[in-house]
C-alpha positions in Angstrom: -9.4 -4.5 -9.8 -6.7 -2.6 -11.7 -8.3 0.0 -14.0 -5.1 2.0 -14.5 -4.0 0.5 -17.8 -7.5 1.0 -19.4 -7.7 4.6 -18.2 -4.1 5.5 -19.1 -4.3 4.0 -22.6 -7.4 6.0 -23.4 -5.9 9.1 -21.9 -2.6 8.9 -23.7 -4.4 8.0 -27.0 -6.7 11.0 -26.7 -3.7 13.3 -25.8 -1.6 12.1 -28.7 -4.5 12.7 -31.1 -5.2 16.1 -29.5 -1.6 17.3 -29.5 -1.1 15.9 -33.0 -4.2 17.8 -34.2 -2.9 21.0 -32.5 0.4 20.6 -34.3 -1.4 20.2 -37.7 -3.7 23.2 -36.9 -0.9 25.5 -35.9 1.4 24.5 -38.8 -0.5 23.8 -42.0 -4.2 23.8 -41.3 -4.8 27.2 -39.7 -8.1 27.8 -41.5 -9.7 24.5 -40.5 -12.1 25.0 -37.6 -12.7 21.2 -37.5 -9.1 20.3 -36.7 -8.9 22.8 -33.8 -12.2 21.8 -32.3 -11.4 18.1 -32.8 -8.2 18.7 -30.8 -10.0 20.7 -28.1 -12.7 17.9 -27.7 -10.0 15.2 -27.3 -8.1 17.5 -24.9 -11.2 18.0 -22.8 -11.8 14.3 -22.5 -8.2 13.6 -21.8 -8.2 16.3 -19.0 -10.9 14.3 -17.1 -9.3 11.0 -17.7 -5.8 12.2 -16.8 -7.0 12.9 -13.3 -8.5 9.4 -13.1 -5.3 8.0 -14.5 -3.2 9.6 -11.8 -5.6 8.5 -9.1 -5.7 4.9 -10.3 -1.9 4.9 -10.8 -1.3 6.1 -7.3 -3.6 3.4 -6.0 -1.8 0.7 -7.9 1.6 2.0 -6.9 0.6 1.6 -3.2 -0.1 -2.1 -3.5 2.4 -4.5 -2.1 2.9 -6.5 -5.3 3.9 -3.5 -7.3 6.2 -2.3 -4.5 8.0 -5.6 -4.4 8.4 -6.1 -8.2 8.9 -2.6 -9.7 12.3 -1.0 -9.1 12.5 2.6 -8.0 14.4 3.6 -11.2 11.4 2.9 -13.4 8.5 3.6 -11.0 9.6 7.0 -9.8 10.0 8.7 -13.2 6.7 7.0 -14.5 4.8 8.3 -11.5 6.1 11.9 -11.6 5.9 12.1 -15.4 2.2 11.0 -15.1 1.6 13.7 -12.5 3.4 16.3 -14.7 1.4 15.2 -17.7 -1.8 15.7 -15.7 -0.8 19.2 -14.7 0.4 20.1 -18.2 -2.9 18.8 -19.6 -5.0 20.8 -17.2 -2.9 24.0 -17.8 -2.8 23.8 -21.6 -6.5 23.0 -21.7 -7.4 26.1 -19.7 -5.1 28.3 -21.8 -6.4 26.8 -25.1 -10.0 27.1 -23.9 -9.5 30.8 -23.1 -7.4 31.7 -26.2 -9.1 29.3 -28.6 -8.0 30.0 -32.2 -6.3 33.3 -31.3 -3.2 31.7 -29.8 0.1 32.4 -31.5 1.6 29.9 -33.9 4.9 29.4 -32.1 3.2 28.9 -28.7 0.7 26.4 -30.2 3.5 24.4 -31.8 5.5 24.5 -28.5 2.4 23.2 -26.6 1.9 20.4 -29.0 5.6 19.2 -29.1 5.9 19.3 -25.3 2.5 17.5 -24.9 3.5 14.8 -27.3 6.8 14.3 -25.6 5.3 14.0 -22.2 2.6 11.7 -23.4 5.1 9.4 -25.1 7.5 9.5 -22.1 4.7 8.3 -19.8 3.7 5.6 -22.2 7.3 4.4 -22.7 8.1 4.2 -19.0 4.7 2.4 -18.4 5.5 -0.2 -21.0 9.0 -0.7 -19.6 7.4 -1.4 -16.2 4.8 -3.7 -17.7 7.0 -5.6 -20.1 10.0 -6.1 -17.8 8.5 -6.7 -14.4 4.8 -7.8 -14.7 
């Protein structure tokens, strides 16, 4: 059974909410503890699920049906963007867990923009694959 869509939608949703909350925290809501810890909680859940999403995605990519239907031009960037998103999620979670609320404003905004961009890129390439070829 293919669990990849279920896992990846939950992961990307949690990451979009986490990076969006980080952006709000580091721009206009610096005094709100709730916003930061909401983002950190979503980030922690997404860290676990991003590993599962990559593992289930690599399993699905190895099936014969996907290899026959999906072109390399869409599958290759989606796979490597997913792996990059997993690595970025792990790295930023460790940094934000250690620094917590003491992280600089510019670095926090940069983390949130790059995380949102990677999350949306993975989602867009995944939807292109799903809508066009499956």
